[in-house]
N, C-alpha and C positions, 0 to 999 in steps of 0.2 A: 632580236630586233632587225627588221628586215634590212637588206642592203638599200642605200639613197639611190631614190629613183631620179631622173633628170628634173622632175617635178619638185621634189625637196630640194635638190640643190638650188633653184630657182629661186623658192620661197626663201630659203635660208639667206641668200643673198640680197633679196629685198627686205627681207626682216632688218637684215643688219643695215641697209641704206637709211631705212626710215627711222631706225632708232639713232643713228649718227646724226640725222637730220634733227632729230627731236632733243638729243641730250649733247650734241658737239661731236666733234670730230675725235675727240679722245675717248669715247665710248665704247666699252669692247663687247660686243654681242655675243651671248652665251650660245654656240652654234648647236651644243650637244642638246641643252634642254629644247631648242625648237626642231631639230631631227626626232627627238622622242616623240614630240607632239604628235607629228605627220605620222611617222613609223609606227607609231605605238597605239595610235586613237582612231586612224583614219585607214589606213592602205589595207589593214587586214580585212576590213569589210567591204572597202569600196575598190575591189580590184577582180579582173578578170570578167570571165563570163556570168558569174553568180555575183556581180558587186549588187549590194543593197542597194533598193529603190531604182535600179540601173545606173547607178553613179558610179562610173569605174574611173578612179583619179588618175590611174597608170596610162591612160588613152589620151590626157590632156596634152594637147600641143603648145608648151610653152617653152620660149626661147630661154638661152642660158646666161644672159646678160641684161642688163637695165638698159634698155636703149629703144630705138623705135620698132626693132625687130621683136622685144618683147611687148610692146605695145600693140603689135598684130597679133601675137599669140593671145594675148588677154584679150583683145577686142574678139577674135575668133570662138573663144570661150566664154564670153562675156555671160552668158545666161548661167552656166554651169558656176561659174566663181560666185555671182549674186545670190544664187540658193546655198552654197557654203556658207556665204556671210552672214546669210539670214538664219541658218540654222545655228550656228556658232554664237550670233547674239544672243538667242533665245534660249542657248545652253540646251538645245534639244539633243545635240549630239556631242559626243558618245551617250548612248541610250543610259536612262538611270540605272539601270543592273549589270551595265558594264562597268569597267574600269576606265576612271575620269581623270582630265589632267587637273593642274592645280588651276586656280584662278587668275594667276600670273600669267600664266602658259595663254589662257583663254584671250588676256587682254594683248598681250605681246603680239599672238598671232594675229588678231582681228585688227590691231593697228596697222600690222604689215598689209594685209590683204585688203582694206580699204583705203590704204594710201595709195596701194598702187593702182587700185580701181578708180578713185577721185582724179588721180593724176592722168589716167588715161581719158575721162571725161572732161577735165580741163583743156586738154591739149589737143582731142580730138571730139568735140562736142557731136552728138549725135542723136537729138531728139528722134522719139518716135513718132512715126507717121500718124496725125490726126487726119479725121475724115475732111476732104474738100469739101463736101456738101452734107449738110445735117439738118433735118428737119426741125421745128421746135417740139418740143414734148408738150403734153397736153396741159401741164402746169403753166409750162412758160407761153405758151398761148394765150392762157388765161390772163397773166401779169402782164402780158404786153398789151394785150385787148385793154385792160384795165387802164395802164397808164397813157396808152394813146388817146383813147376816146372815153376813158370815165365811164365805161361800162364795166359792171360785174358780170362774168358769164358763168353759165351753168356748165361747165366743159365735160361732166359726168353726163349729160344728156345729149350732149353735141359731139364730142368726140368719143372714139374708143380708147381705152387704156393701152398705154404704152407697154412693153415688153422690157424687163429686166436683164441686166448683164453685169457680171463684176458690180453688182449690188446698188445698181443705179438705172433708172429708166431712160437717161440720156445718152445712153451708149448705142443701143439698136435702133437707131432713127436716121439711117443712111437711106431709106427707101422711102417711094411717096407712090404707094399704089393707087390705081384708078379709085377704086372704092373707097379710100380714103381722102383722095382729092373731092370727090362728091359729098362728104361729108363738111368738107371745110366749104364747099361752095355754099350750101346749105347754110352752115355757119355764118358764112360772110354776109348773107343776107339778112338773116334776121338779125345780127349784131348792127349792120348799117342801119337797119329798119329801126331799132331800139335807140341807136345812136342820134338820129335826126329826127325821130318821133314827127315823122310827117303825117299829115291830115289826110283824111278819107283812105285810109289804108284797112278799115274794117276792125272788128273785134278781136280780141285774143285772151287767151287765159293760162295760167300757170297753177300747178296744184305744187303745196309743200306738205310731204306727209311725213310723219315721225315714225320711229323704229319701233317695231311691236314690242320689244323687251325694254322700252323705256318706262322707269318708273318715273310717274307723275304726282308723286304725294308732296315733295319740296318746293321750295322756292327757284325759278331757272334766272340764272344770273342774266340783268338786261332787262328784264322784265319788272316792273314797280313793287316795293315791297308789298307784304301783307296777301300775296296773289299765292297759288302753288300749280306746280303743272304746267301744261300746255307748251309752247315754244313760241320763238323770237326768230323771224326771216328777214332777210332784207332780199329787196326787188328795188330792178329799176324801172319805174314808169316812163315809157318813153315820152307820153304827151300829158298833158294836164287833161283831166275830163272825169267824168263819174264812173265809178268802178264798183263794182258788185263783190263783195266778199261773204263765202259761205264755209261754216264750220260743220266738220261731221265728228260724230263721236266714236270711238272704239267700240268695236260689237265683239262677241265670239262667235264660234261657229254656228252656233244656233241663231245668228242674227239679233241677239239680245245685246243692250248696253251694258258694258262691264261695269260694274260698281255703281249703278245707279240705284241709290236708296235716297228716299224723302227728296228733297227741293235743292237744288245746286244754282248757283248764277256762273255765266261765263261772260268774260269781258272780250270785247274787240277793240285793239289799240292800233292808231298809226302813230309812230314817233314818241308812242309812251302817252299820248292823247286818247282818251276813252271815246269811241265811236258810238259804242252801244252794248249795253248791258243784257243779256239774255236770261232766262229762267227755263229751266228745265225740270219737271217733276217725273219722279217715277210714276208708272201706271197704276200701280196698287193706292197711290194718293189722290187718283182723280175718281170722281163720280163715274159711276158706269165703269167701274173697272174690267176690263176685258183681256187682260194680259198682252194686248197688243201696242209695242214700244216702237212699231216701225217707223213711224212717222214723228217720233218726238224730235229729232233733229233735220227734219225736213225743213224747218221754219228758221234754223239760225243762219238767215241771210240779211245783210244791210248793204245798203249804197252809200256811198260817200264821194264828194270830189276831192281828187286828191292833186297835187300838184306835180310838174315833170321833175324827175330826178330820183335819186336813190332814198328809199324810205324803210323804215323798218316796221315790221307789219308783228303784233303780238296777237294771241289767243291763249286765255288763262281763266284759271277759277279764282274768284276772291276766296281768301283763307277761311276755310271752316275748322273748329276745334274738332278732333277724331274721338269717338267714345272710347271708354277703356275696352268694352267688349271686343271692339274691333280689333285695338292694339294688342290684346289677348291671344285673339286668334291669329294675329299673323304678325310675328315677331321680328321678321326681317326688314330690312332697309329695302330690299327688292318686292317690288308688287306691280306686277302687271298681266298676269293671265291667269284663268280660272282654276288652273291645275295646282299646282305648287305654290304661286303666287298672286292669289286671288287680290284684284283691286279693290281696294276700300273705299273709292270713290272715281265719277266717272273721269274719262282721260280724251283728249283731243287726239283725233286719227290722221286729218286732213284739214287743210285750210286751202282754198281755191279763191282765187282773184281773175276775174273777169271784166274786161271792158278795154278802152275807153267807151260809153255808150254817149259820151258827148263832151265837146271842150269848151263852150263858153254858155256864160250864164245861162242863156236863154235855153241852154238843152238841160239845164238841170230839173230833175222832178221836186216837187213840192217840198216842204218842209217837214212833213208828216214822214217821209220816207227816206229821206236824204240827212245825214249829219253833215258838219261843215268842219272841214279841215285847213289851216292857214294856208293862204293862196302862195306867198312867196316862201321860197325855201333856199337857203345856200347849199348846193351840193356842187360834187367836182363837174357835172356837166354844164352848169350854168357859167361858169369860167370858161367854157368851149366856145371856139369861134363860129360855131353852128347856131348861137344865139343871135349873131350880127349878121344876118343875111338879108338880101333884097327882097321885095315882095316880087311877084311874077308879073309885072308890067313894066320891070326894068328892060332896056334893050341888049340886043345880044353882047356888044362889047363890054358894057357894064356887069352882066351875067358871068360872062368868061374872066373878068377880071376878078371879079369876088370869088369864082370856084378856083382860081388859082391861087390867091390869097390863101383860103382853106386849105387846099391840097398840098402846096410847097411845103410848108412845116411839119404837116403830117406826115408826108411820104418822106420826109429826111429822117423823122425819128423812127417810122416805120421799116424804112431800108436801110437805116444804120449807115447813111453815108449820105454825100450831096447828091442832089437831085437833078437831072438833067432834062433838058427838052424832050427829048425821045421818052425818058421817064414819065412825062406829064401826058405824052401825047394818047396813050391808049385810057388813063382814066378821064381824061377830056371827052374823047370819043363816047364813051358811056353817059358822062354828063350832058354831052348835046343831044344825044338821043332821047334820053327821059325829060329833060326840060323842054325841049318841042313839044312833047306829048302830057307831061304832067306838072310842069314849073320846076322852080328852081330845086325847092326842097327833095323832090325826086330826084333831080340830076344828082345833086350831091349825093344822096345816098346809093345811086346806082355806081359813082365813082369812086364811094369807099369801099364798096363790096367788091370792086375791081382791085382795089390796093389790096385787101386783105387775101385775095387768091393768087396775087402776083408772087412767084418765086422767091422775089428779093425779101419779103417779108416772111412767109412760111419758111423759108429755108435760110441756114447761116452758110454762106459762101466765104470761102478763104481760097483765093486767087493765087497762084503761082507767078512770080514776077517773070517778066519776058526773059530776064538775063541769068535764071537761076538754072544751077547744074544739076544732071541728074546724081543723086545722092546725096549732095550737099546742104547743109542747113542753111536757111535764111532767115530774116527776121520777120515777123509777122508785120501788116501793115498797121498803119495808126488806128483807121477806123475798125480793122479786126481785132486789134487788140484793146480798144474801147469794147465790143462786142463780148470779147471774152471776159472782160471785168464785171459787165453789168450782167450777163447771165449766171456768172460764180456767184458772186455777191446778192444778187437782187433776183435772180430768175428771171428777169426780164430785160427789156430794152435798155440803150444806154441814154443817159438825159442829155439834155442841150448843153450841161457844162462839159461833159464828156466830148460829145461831137465836136464842140468848139475846140476844143484843147487837139482832139486829133486833127482838126482842119488847119490848126497852127503848127503841126508837126512838133506838137510840144509833150504828147503823151508818154513817149519813151523815154523822157528826161526822169533820172531816177528819182530826185527830191519831189518833181511833181506827181510822179506815179504813187510815192509813197504819200503824198496828202490827198490824193484821190481815193486811195485806198480806206485811211481813215475816215474822211468824209461819206463814204458810203456806207461802212461800216454803223457810222453815227445816225443814218437815214432808217426810216422807218422800214423802207423794204429791205432793208437787211434781215427783217424778221424770216424772209425766206430760208435763211441758213437753218433756221431753227424747224420750221414747218415743212420744208423740202430735203434737204441736205440731212439733217438729224435723224426725221423720220424714216429715211431709206438707210441710212448707216445702222443704225440701231433697231432697224426691224419693226418700227412703231406700226408702219401701215398694216402689219399682220394683223394687228390688234381687232381689224373690223372683221376678220374671219375667225377670230377665237371665239369659241362658244363652249364654255367648260360643262360637262355634265352637271345639270342642275340638280339632279338626286345626291351628288356630293358635295356640290358647292351651290346650294338654294339660294345665297344671297349676292350673287351675282347678275348683273343687269348691265344696259348700255349706260347708263349713268356712271357704273364704275368703270365701265371700259374708256370711255372719252375723258375720267377722271385720270386713269393712268397716263393715258397719252398726254393728256394737256403737264401734267407733272414733270414729266421729262423735258418736255418742249421748254417749259420756263426755265429749268435749270439750266438748260442749254443756254437759252436766250440771255440768262443772266450771268453766265459765262461770259458770251459776246458782248452786252452793252456794257458790263462795266470791266471789261477787259483784263477779267482774272486770268490765273493759271489755267490752262486745262486739265491740269491736275487734279482740279477742285470738282472735275466731273466724277472723279473717282472718291474723294475725300470729302466731299462736304459733310458739315454737320448742321446744314438747314436744307430745309425743302419747301415746296410750295403745295399747299393743301385747301382744299374746302372742306365742308362738312362732311359730307359721305367720304372722302377719301381717308379722312383722319379716323371717320369710326371706324372704318375697315382696317386699318391699321392699329386700332387701340390707342388713339392719342387723344386725350382730353383737351378742350378748351377751345376748340376750333369747330364753330357754327355757321352755318348759310352756304350759299351756291358760291361766292366769291372766292377766288383762289387769293392765298396769301402767304408772303415768306413766313415760315415757322422755325425759329431756332430748335434744334433736337439735341438730346443727349445720349448718352450710348444706350441707355435702357429704352429707349424708344427703338432702337434696331433698323434707322432710316437715316437716309441720307443721298449718298452716291449712287451711281447706276445699279449697281450689281444689288442693291436696297431696294429698288422701286418694282411695282408692280407690272409697270409695263414689260420691263425686261424678263421678269421672273414668269409672265404669263406667257408672251411670245416664245419661250424656250420651254415650254411644257407640252403635256398632251391635254384631252380632254378630262381625262380621267385622273392623271397623276403627273408628278414632275417627270423630268428627264434628264439626270445626271450629264448624260451622252449630248443631248442638244446644249445643254447647259454649258458644257465643257467646250464643245466645240465654238458657241457663241462668243464664249471669253476667247479664245485661240483667233478666232478669225477677227473679230472687232475691237479688242483691246491689245492683243499682243501681235497681230499681225503673222502668223504662221497656223492658218487651218490645216485640219487632219486631211488628208487625201480623200478623194470620194470612194464610196465603198465599192468593194469588187463586184461583179454580177454574182447573183443568185446565194447572197448573203441570208441566212436564216434568220427571222424576224425574233425579237427577245420574246419569250415565254411569260404571259403575264401571268399574275397571280392566281390560284386557284386554291379552292376548298380543300383539294387533296395536298398540293405542295404549295403552303403559305410561305413561299419564303420573300425575304425582303429585296427591295431593288438592288440593293449591292449584293446579295447573294444571287439573284438573277443574270446580273449583269457579270459577274465572276466567272458563272457557268459560260456566258456568251463569250467572255476575252478567253476563254480555253480552246477555244476554235483558231487555230493559228492566223486562219483569214480574216478575223476580225479583230484578233489582238493588237497588229500593229495599229490602227487607229484608236481602239478604245484604251488601250494603256496612256495615249494622250490626253484622250478626253473626258473618260470617267473620274478619274482621280481630281481633276480640277471641279468638276459638275457636284461631286460629293459635298464638296464646301460650301454649295449654297442649298443643302438638303433642310436645312431648317426653314425654309420657305417651300410653303405648299405650291400648288399648280395656279392659284390665284394670288399667290404674295403674301398670304397670311403667316406670321410665325407661328411654329409648331415645336414643342419637344418630343413629340411621338408621332409615328406613323401608324396609325391602329392602335394597337397594344405595344409596339417595338420603339423603343428607344432611339433618336435619331444619331446616328454616327455621321457626324460632317467632318470628319478626318479625309485628308488627301494628301497628293503629292503633286509637286510642278514638274513640267519636263525637266529642269534645272536640278531636280532632286531635293527641294526644298520642301519640307513636311508641312501642312496647314492644317489646321482644326478651325473651320469656320470661315465666314465671309470676311470678319477682321483681318484674321491672319492672309487671306488672299489677297485684300486690299494694299496690306503692309507689303507683300512680296511684290506687287505691281508697282507701288509706289518706290519702293528699294531700288527698281531697275527703270525709272522714267523714260530712257530713251526709247524701250519696247513701246508702252503707249505711245508717246508723242510721235513715234516715228509710224506707227499704225494710223494716227489721225492724220499726219500729213500724207501718208498713201491715199486714205479717202477722199482727203479734199482734192489732192492731185486728180484722182479718177475722176471725182465729180466736176472740175472745173475743166478738165480738156475732153470729156464724154468717150473716154476709151480706158482700156485696162492698163495698169502700171507695167510699164516692159523694163526687161534687165537694166536698159541704158539711164533708166530714170533714178537708180538706185544712188547714185552719186549725188545728183539734185536732191533725191530725199534726205540723205544724211547730211547736207548742207542746211538743210532748213532745220532739222532738227537741233544741230550746232547753234545754229542763230538764234533759235528759241529760247536753247539753255541759256544763253547769254541775257535773254529779256526776261527769264524766271517764267519762262514757257507761257506768257501772256498768248490769249487767243489772236491779237493783232500780229503778234511776232510770226505765228505760222501762217496768219493769210499773207504777209508780206513777202513770207521766204516762198511761197507757192507762187507769186504774182512774179517776183523777180527771179524766178527758176527758167533756164533755159526750156525745158519742156514747155513752159506756159508761153513764153515770148518767142519761141522758134518752131518751125518746122522744117520738115526736109522733102526734097523733092522726089517723088517715086523713081 
């Protein structure tokens, strides 16, 4: 045993102090055991110039007594101590192959270290600094416009994607480049025009295109039963009028319509009401057959009168029975191109909407060319103040009074704070200029565009109070807290109730704050937690770029890709809506399936496009996150599984201890060849023989092996080619596992790891910054409080909202 260092002496005293507080003054702490822990298991590797991972514990400047001096020392080395705690909590140190301490020694040491660090955080709260100015992400912008103006925005077309950092796209949003600002200006003009629906603004158009690898043989959810294929698209019609709809069919590279055999019908629908039924006939079934089908879909055009607001447009095929010969020729569920997946019937390629060509009864073409859609429809926009506007004969005073009545409440929500006369002055200048030229609607349209490009809307600004002291923490304002809450839980603006409470200086009240959190979680806008937070936390967005080799996985198509994503979103949403334990994300014995996904999983009794909750037995091998196709696919390559990627996915997203980034110039894993037909386990073993690779792969690979029974598209398998799958592995704490069930059991046996990781992810997402060492105490507090509430989802969210990092900032 090494001689005790000052570090060991301090740790021993601190351990004794904590145990005495926990068990009473009469408790006698075993100093010999604690000394052995650090001397025998830490210092030998983490000392001197060659300290492992560059962590030299002998160099830590820690005082020798428990008092203010020791707080200074702990604070100075906070990052190092938090790293030590995290590795010990996950039992990653000492390494599995080294001599390891007893579990009781781990517990005692962790209790002491965490107790000291938590005491430091309580006595000296020091929240890490968040950016004072951050722009809205693309998702937040879309949701804000939706809640502000009742307009759905195609943000993918209007704005560039946000870059991710620390796993989320709301972290690197501290800049607003001139190029991006120009995109915001263009977006604001289009959105304000759509929201107002002013007349005499010309004819516009939009195209809705389906993915080329989408199979269109089955019913599409949202379209009438008895149909197959096509698509359902939501579109906001800025104003009532006659619109033209044109359907184009999918063609191959030779410009022939795919799957066109015989006669087929196509239905055009608006809000599920049939507008027109078209008929398309293969050229060989026509008189004078000349093999030319270039004009077959040129006449799939219809016009109809549509009321202003949000409408659902559908284009689909009435269902026809498939012939046996076609089914035999194409045994796969995937059917989307002429090569490996020939279409058995025609498919929709694109639906175009153009108009309006007129807005009054006299503007309508005759009944021969135009179908009728009901004239009145309740939509979000029909409840907006834009419907109660004066005509253009109103005098200046009346016009400006009406404009203020429209703008003031709108700007209050947009700017997330009270609106001053100075705030109103700029939009009113834009209003006046356009009002004088073109009338009231044009004036309001211009004023709203000015609001949408105002920094108070585009940017989330957290100003430092005048009396703030450098380096000292302070509580964020009521309105800033309202914004933090709404963008965390809704990815959108605070509503009037939050703003009213902030104005009354009541939002910081603990009971009121808890009531608001529960109210917001029950709101439908909390669905953003599944579609925005969970999508990023679990890498579900990566599914869009996941394209497996179709020679190896011929049954994969976009239908399956989207089903993967929806299954995981619905499981997360279920945990949120039912306020279940977050551990159900790992242990669920149910899932959400439609017919396509159930067939892929080999589960009987589920048919149709609708997702529904399905109770599962162990034989299904499905349930929690680790058994879902989404997770298994995004952690695979196009041609094979990757135990390394899967293992690191578990370490990163479920255990919170990702492997360090690979060193430069690491050789790639040798793929299987006909000469050396080694299994993936054997090839990775050769890879780990390189010392530069072993440190990371020894952590990742043994975890990933436990998931090897699932192939790259999430199907269960017993063999990889002719070789039987070996799903045995080892966790960083030395626990042997053999398959996904053992891996789940091991994670559930130490729930604080998963709950703590989820708390870290929630805090990162809520604050728009990476977790800092000073956040460690807050995360541990969140985990403890959640455990007392059976780890319910609401308990974690409440813990985040009540934490020091969420409610406080520090002056730079």
